[in-house]
C-alpha positions in Angstrom: 0.0 -0.1 -0.1 1.4 3.5 -1.1 1.9 5.8 1.7 -0.1 9.2 1.1 1.9 11.2 3.8 3.9 12.9 1.2 0.8 14.1 -1.0 0.3 17.8 -1.5 -3.3 19.0 -0.7 -2.9 21.5 -3.6 -3.2 18.5 -6.1 -6.7 18.2 -4.9 -8.5 21.4 -5.5 -10.8 22.9 -8.0 -12.8 26.1 -8.6 -16.1 26.2 -6.6 -18.2 29.3 -7.2 -20.1 30.4 -4.3 -23.5 30.2 -6.4 -22.9 26.4 -6.9 -23.1 25.8 -3.2 -26.8 24.7 -2.3 -28.1 26.9 0.5 -31.3 25.0 0.5 -32.4 21.4 -0.1 -34.7 20.5 -3.2 -38.4 20.4 -2.3 -38.3 16.6 -2.9 -35.3 14.8 -1.5 -35.2 12.2 -4.2 -35.3 14.8 -7.1 -31.9 15.7 -6.7 -29.5 14.9 -9.6 -27.3 11.8 -9.6 -24.1 11.4 -11.4 -23.0 7.9 -12.1 -19.5 7.0 -12.7 -18.6 3.5 -13.7 -15.7 2.1 -15.8 -14.5 5.7 -16.6 -17.9 6.6 -18.1 -20.3 9.3 -16.8 -24.0 9.5 -17.0 -26.7 11.4 -15.2 -30.0 10.2 -13.5 -31.8 11.3 -10.4 -32.1 9.6 -7.1 -35.5 8.3 -7.4 -34.0 6.0 -10.0 -31.0 5.0 -8.2 -32.1 1.3 -7.9 -31.8 1.3 -12.0 -28.2 1.6 -11.6 -27.4 -0.9 -8.9 -27.3 -4.7 -9.6 -29.6 -6.9 -7.5 -28.3 -8.7 -4.4 -26.2 -5.7 -3.6 -25.7 -4.5 -0.1 -26.3 -0.6 0.7 -24.9 0.4 4.0 -26.3 3.5 5.6 -25.1 5.6 8.6 -28.3 6.0 10.8 -26.7 8.6 13.2 -29.0 11.6 14.0 -27.9 15.2 14.3 -28.4 16.7 17.6 -29.2 20.4 18.3 -25.6 21.0 19.2 -25.6 24.9 18.9 -26.5 26.7 22.2 -26.8 30.5 22.6 -26.6 32.1 26.1 -27.1 35.8 26.7 -25.0 37.3 29.5 -26.6 39.7 31.9 -24.8 42.6 30.3 -26.5 41.5 27.0 -23.6 39.9 25.3 -24.2 36.5 23.4 -22.1 33.4 24.1 -22.3 30.6 21.5 -21.5 27.2 22.7 -21.0 24.6 20.0 -21.1 21.0 21.4 -18.4 18.9 19.7 -18.0 15.8 21.7 -18.3 14.3 25.1 -15.6 14.4 27.7 -13.1 11.6 27.9 -14.8 10.3 31.1 -17.7 8.9 29.0 -17.0 5.6 27.1 -18.9 6.7 24.1 -21.3 9.4 22.7 -24.5 7.3 23.5 -23.6 7.0 27.2 -22.7 10.8 27.4 -26.1 11.7 25.6 -28.0 9.7 28.2 -26.6 11.6 31.2 -29.1 13.1 33.6 -28.4 16.4 35.8 -25.2 17.4 34.2 -22.6 16.4 31.6 -19.1 17.7 30.5 -18.5 18.3 26.9 -15.8 19.5 24.5 -17.1 22.7 22.9 -16.2 25.7 20.5 -17.0 28.9 22.0 -18.1 31.9 20.2 -17.2 35.1 22.3 -15.0 33.2 24.7 -12.9 36.3 25.6 -16.0 37.7 27.1 -16.8 34.7 29.3 -14.6 34.4 32.4 -13.5 31.1 33.8 -15.9 30.0 36.6 -18.7 32.4 35.4 -22.0 30.5 35.0 -24.4 31.2 32.2 -28.0 30.5 32.4 -30.8 29.9 29.6 -34.4 29.4 30.4 -37.3 27.8 28.4 -40.7 26.8 29.3 -41.7 23.2 28.5 -45.1 21.5 29.6 -45.9 24.7 31.7 -42.6 24.2 33.6 -39.5 26.5 33.6 -36.5 24.6 32.6 -32.9 26.1 33.4 -29.9 25.2 31.6 -26.6 26.3 33.2 -23.1 26.5 31.5 -19.9 26.5 33.4 -16.6 27.2 31.8 -14.1 24.7 33.2 -11.0 24.9 31.2 -9.3 25.5 27.9 -8.0 22.3 26.2 -6.3 22.6 22.7 -8.5 24.1 20.2 -11.8 23.6 22.5 -13.0 24.2 25.9 -14.4 21.9 28.5 -17.9 23.1 29.5 -20.0 21.7 32.3 -23.7 21.8 31.4 -26.3 21.2 34.1 -30.2 21.4 34.2 -32.9 21.4 36.8 -35.2 18.7 35.5 -33.4 15.4 36.5 -35.8 13.4 34.4 -34.5 14.8 31.1 -31.4 13.2 29.3 -28.8 15.5 27.7 -30.1 14.6 24.5 -33.7 15.9 25.4 -32.2 19.0 26.9 -30.2 19.8 23.5 -33.6 19.2 21.7 -35.2 21.8 23.9 -32.6 24.5 24.3 -30.5 24.1 21.2 -30.5 24.6 17.3 -29.5 22.4 14.5 -25.9 23.5 13.4 -25.8 23.9 9.7 -22.4 23.7 8.0 -20.2 26.7 8.0 -20.3 27.0 4.1 -24.2 27.2 4.3 -24.2 31.1 5.1 -27.6 31.6 6.6 -29.3 31.0 9.9 -31.0 27.5 10.5 -34.7 27.7 9.7 -37.5 25.5 11.2 -37.5 23.1 8.1 -33.8 22.5 8.6 -34.7 20.3 11.6 -36.3 17.9 9.3 -34.2 18.3 6.0 -30.8 18.2 7.6 -31.7 14.7 8.9 -32.1 11.5 7.1 -35.3 9.8 7.1 -33.9 6.8 8.9 -31.8 8.9 11.5 -32.0 6.9 14.8 -29.0 7.3 17.4 -28.5 10.8 18.5 -24.8 12.2 18.6 -23.8 13.8 15.4 -23.1 17.6 14.8 -23.3 17.2 11.2 -25.6 15.1 8.8 -24.2 12.0 6.8 -25.5 14.0 3.9 -25.3 11.4 1.1 -28.3 9.7 2.9 -30.5 13.0 2.7 -31.7 12.0 -0.9 -33.1 8.7 0.3 -37.0 8.4 0.7 -39.4 5.5 1.5 -40.2 5.4 -2.3 -36.6 4.9 -3.1 -36.4 2.2 -0.3 -39.3 0.5 -2.0 -37.7 0.3 -5.3 -34.4 -0.9 -3.9 -36.4 -3.8 -2.1 -38.3 -4.6 -5.3 -34.9 -5.3 -7.2 -33.8 -7.4 -4.1 -31.1 -4.8 -3.1 -30.5 -5.0 0.5 -29.8 -2.4 3.0 -27.9 -2.6 6.5 -26.9 0.2 9.0 -23.8 1.3 10.8 -23.7 4.4 13.3 -21.0 6.8 13.0 -21.3 10.1 14.9 -20.1 12.8 12.7 -18.2 15.4 14.3 -17.4 19.0 13.3 -14.0 17.8 12.1 -15.5 16.7 8.9 -15.6 20.3 7.8 -11.9 20.9 8.9 -9.9 22.2 6.0 -6.6 20.8 5.2 -4.1 23.8 6.0 -0.8 22.0 5.8 1.4 21.6 2.7 1.5 17.9 2.9 -0.8 15.4 4.5 1.6 14.0 7.1 1.3 17.3 9.0 -2.7 17.1 9.0 -4.4 15.6 12.0 -7.5 13.7 11.0 -10.4 14.1 13.2 -11.6 11.0 15.1 -15.2 9.7 15.4 -17.0 6.9 17.3 -18.8 4.2 15.5 -21.0 1.2 16.3 -21.7 -1.8 14.2 -23.7 -4.8 15.2 -22.9 -8.3 14.8 -25.5 -9.1 12.4 -24.1 -6.4 10.0 -20.7 -7.7 10.1 -22.2 -11.3 9.3 -24.1 -9.7 6.5 -20.9 -8.1 5.0 -19.3 -11.6 5.2 -22.1 -13.2 3.5 -22.1 -10.6 0.7 -18.4 -10.0 0.0 -18.8 -11.7 -3.5 -21.5 -9.3 -4.4 -21.5 -5.2 -4.5 -21.0 -3.6 -1.2 -21.9 0.2 -1.5 -21.2 2.6 1.3 -24.0 5.4 1.4 -21.8 8.3 2.4 -18.0 8.5 3.3 -18.8 8.1 7.0 -20.2 4.6 6.2 -17.2 4.0 4.1 -14.8 5.0 6.8 -16.6 2.7 9.1 -16.7 -0.2 7.0 -13.0 0.0 5.8 -12.0 0.6 9.6 -13.7 -2.9 10.4 -11.2 -4.6 8.2 -8.3 -3.1 10.1 -9.9 -3.9 13.5 -10.1 -7.5 12.4 -6.4 -7.3 11.4 -5.7 -5.9 14.9 -7.9 -8.4 16.6 -5.0 -10.4 18.6 -3.9 -7.1 20.1 -7.5 -5.9 21.1 -7.6 -6.5 24.9 -9.9 -3.5 26.0 -12.2 -0.8 24.7 -9.5 1.5 24.6 -7.4 -0.6 22.0 -10.6 -0.6 19.9 -9.3 2.3 17.9 -7.7 2.8 14.3 -5.4 5.8 14.3 -4.6 8.0 11.4 -1.7 6.5 9.7 -1.5 2.9 11.1 -3.3 1.2 8.0 -0.3 2.1 6.0 2.1 0.9 8.3 1.3 -2.8 8.2 4.2 -4.5 6.8 3.2 -8.1 7.8 1.1 -10.3 5.4 -2.4 -9.0 5.0 -5.3 -11.2 5.7 -8.3 -11.7 3.7 -11.3 -9.6 4.3 -13.4 -12.5 5.3 -10.7 -13.6 7.9 -10.5 -10.0 9.3 -14.4 -9.9 9.6 -14.5 -13.3 10.9 -12.1 -12.3 13.6 -14.4 -9.6 14.8 -17.3 -12.0 15.1 -15.0 -14.4 17.2 -14.2 -11.4 19.4 -17.7 -10.5 19.9 -18.7 -13.9 20.8 -15.6 -14.0 23.3 -16.9 -10.8 24.9 -20.4 -11.6 24.6 -21.1 -8.3 22.5 -24.0 -7.8 20.1 -22.5 -4.4 19.1 -18.9 -3.3 18.5 -18.0 0.2 19.4 -14.8 1.7 18.2 -13.0 4.9 17.3 -11.5 5.6 13.8 -9.2 8.3 12.8 -8.5 6.5 9.5 -7.5 8.9 6.7 -8.2 7.4 3.1 -6.3 9.1 0.4 -4.8 8.0 -2.9 -2.6 5.0 -2.2 -5.0 3.4 0.1 -6.2 -0.1 -0.9 -9.9 -0.7 -0.3 -10.9 -4.0 1.4 -14.6 -4.1 1.5 -16.4 -1.3 -0.3 -16.6 -1.1 -4.2 -19.4 1.4 -4.5 -20.0 4.9 -3.0 -23.0 7.2 -2.9 -21.9 10.6 -1.9 -22.3 14.4 -2.4 -19.8 16.7 -4.0 -17.2 17.7 -1.6 -15.1 20.9 -0.9 -11.9 21.6 -2.6 -8.7 20.6 -0.6 -10.6 18.5 1.8 -10.0 15.0 3.3 -13.5 13.9 1.8 -12.3 14.9 -1.7 -9.0 12.9 -1.0 -11.2 9.9 -0.2 -13.0 10.3 -3.5 -9.7 10.5 -5.3 -8.7 7.4 -3.5 -11.9 5.5 -4.6 -12.0 6.4 -8.4 -8.4 7.6 -9.0 -7.2 10.7 -10.9 -10.6 10.7 -12.8 -12.3 12.6 -9.8 -11.3 15.7 -11.6 -13.2 14.7 -14.6 -16.2 13.8 -12.5 -15.9 17.2 -10.6 -15.5 19.1 -14.0 -18.8 17.4 -15.4 -20.8 18.3 -12.2 -19.7 22.0 -12.4 -20.4 22.1 -16.2 -23.7 20.5 -16.0 -25.3 22.5 -13.1 -25.1 20.0 -10.2 -25.6 21.6 -6.9 -22.6 21.1 -4.5 -22.0 20.3 -0.7 -24.3 19.1 2.0 -27.8 20.1 0.6 -26.6 19.6 -3.1 -26.7 16.8 -5.7 -24.7 13.5 -5.5 -23.1 10.7 -7.2 -22.9 6.9 -7.3 -19.4 6.1 -7.8 -18.0 2.5 -8.7 -14.5 1.7 -7.8 -12.3 0.7 -10.8 -11.6 -3.2 -10.4 
């Protein structure tokens, strides 16, 4: 496997005019345009017809994470506004789900707008009325840690979980390149129709185009579906600012995969396995490497794929089937129905894919790790695909159109 650490991000850019960035979704989710890239040929369709472009017996894997209302606005007694953006839970919690289910108080890594106006130890207060009861949310500035702040959030209704508190007090955080305030409609449209497990601060946007009508067409063609859960962090929007990739720190994210999903992957390895979204793809490929590491996994802390380690395996690689079977054995030994791990995997040109041969994804920002992933998946023709999309009025980024990309065999 070629090591991409010496890659220059300047080789993965293109000109994206502001007017090509979709500020709003289309009225109908599945009316979005769909670019199909297969065997170096490009054609166009729409999402409502995606089943026509996927072979029967294929497996589509979706990310069923749910976006939380992670943006909290507090007003100081002096009138100033402090914005708290909840990034990820404090390390004291084993995973996001556990943190989301906390009652009374929780500790969170946050970005803070107006941090210079918020003194350490000062407690901010926000009130709402719910079911004729006054609810109070307090925010306490604990300490600065790297690029973020540790904030203690506490509330006066002990029956409410933190997930419920965010729903009552927070707002959906739209991506920074959608330069408008979130509206009521975004609460539904910046969420997939199958969103289930709360924990993301950004939507797995490839899935925004799927509807019950599309799922019905897929089922009629015997195209199977399954789900993984990866909670998308704000790091997904983090631009690459370094000259070469070795100096860029990839964001890490939690994911959960069930034993039955891993078994489905084993059973269908000789078919087409299609990741719906880059988050699903990163999860599936991380499973292979966890299976390779299985002999060294002794605790939850070792259930992690770091940024570059997949490019450092010099020993003989095992088959994909063997790696996935290793995970099944591990889960049986530990009596686990679900595997929760953390991945920081960076997929860039030079990466050799182990599980996924099809990818449904939107069009990504220039000089982003998501664009690197696309380039790794379809090779140097990524530029041709993006040029076609620009020249043929495709809408870009989270609320835009998308593509079905087939990896060259």
